[in-house]
C-alpha positions in Angstrom: -15.7 -23.6 -51.0 -14.6 -20.1 -51.8 -13.2 -19.1 -55.2 -11.5 -16.0 -56.3 -12.5 -15.2 -59.9 -9.5 -13.3 -61.2 -10.4 -12.4 -64.8 -12.4 -13.3 -67.9 -10.2 -13.9 -70.9 -12.9 -14.5 -73.5 -12.5 -12.3 -76.6 -16.1 -11.3 -76.5 -17.5 -12.1 -73.0 -21.2 -13.0 -72.9 -22.7 -10.9 -70.0 -25.9 -12.9 -70.0 -24.0 -16.2 -69.7 -21.8 -14.8 -67.0 -24.8 -13.5 -65.0 -26.5 -16.9 -65.3 -23.4 -18.7 -64.2 -23.1 -16.5 -61.1 -26.8 -17.2 -60.2 -26.4 -21.0 -60.7 -23.1 -21.7 -58.9 -22.7 -18.9 -56.2 -24.5 -19.4 -52.9 -26.9 -16.6 -52.0 -26.6 -14.8 -55.4 -29.7 -13.1 -56.7 -30.1 -11.6 -60.2 -29.1 -8.0 -59.3 -26.0 -9.1 -57.4 -25.1 -11.5 -60.2 -25.3 -8.6 -62.7 -23.1 -6.4 -60.4 -20.5 -9.2 -60.0 -20.5 -9.7 -63.8 -19.7 -6.0 -64.3 -17.0 -6.0 -61.6 -15.3 -9.0 -63.2 -15.4 -7.6 -66.7 -14.0 -4.3 -65.4 -10.9 -6.3 -64.4 -11.4 -6.6 -60.7 -11.4 -10.0 -58.9 -14.6 -11.3 -57.4 -14.9 -13.7 -54.5 -17.8 -16.2 -54.4 -18.8 -19.2 -52.3 -19.8 -22.4 -54.1 -21.8 -25.2 -52.6 -20.0 -28.6 -52.3 -22.8 -30.1 -54.4 -22.1 -27.8 -57.4 -18.3 -27.8 -57.4 -17.8 -29.9 -60.5 -20.4 -27.9 -62.5 -18.8 -24.7 -61.2 -15.4 -25.7 -62.6 -17.0 -26.7 -65.9 -18.8 -23.3 -66.2 -15.7 -21.3 -65.3 -13.6 -23.1 -68.0 -16.4 -22.7 -70.6 -16.6 -19.0 -70.0 -12.8 -18.6 -69.9 -12.6 -17.4 -66.3 -9.3 -17.6 -64.5 -9.8 -18.5 -60.8 -8.1 -19.6 -57.7 -9.3 -21.7 -54.8 -9.2 -19.7 -51.6 -10.8 -22.1 -49.2 -11.8 -25.7 -49.7 
C-alpha cells in the first residue's frame, strides 16, 4: 500500500522517533534514507512511502502517535 505523508503536526517533533518509524514501516528504507525522509517531512514537503500489507495496522498506529497527517494513495 502507498501512503502520502503530508505533514507532522507535533509541537516538538522527535526526529529520532520519526526516523525509526520510517525504518520500521516503509519497505526498502535504510537508515540514511529514513533520515532524509524525516528532514523532508519536517521541512513541510509531503513524502510518499510504500507499506507492507503485514505492517499496515502498526503503520497507522505509528502515524497517529507521531501526529503525522497522511492519505492513502494506493491500497
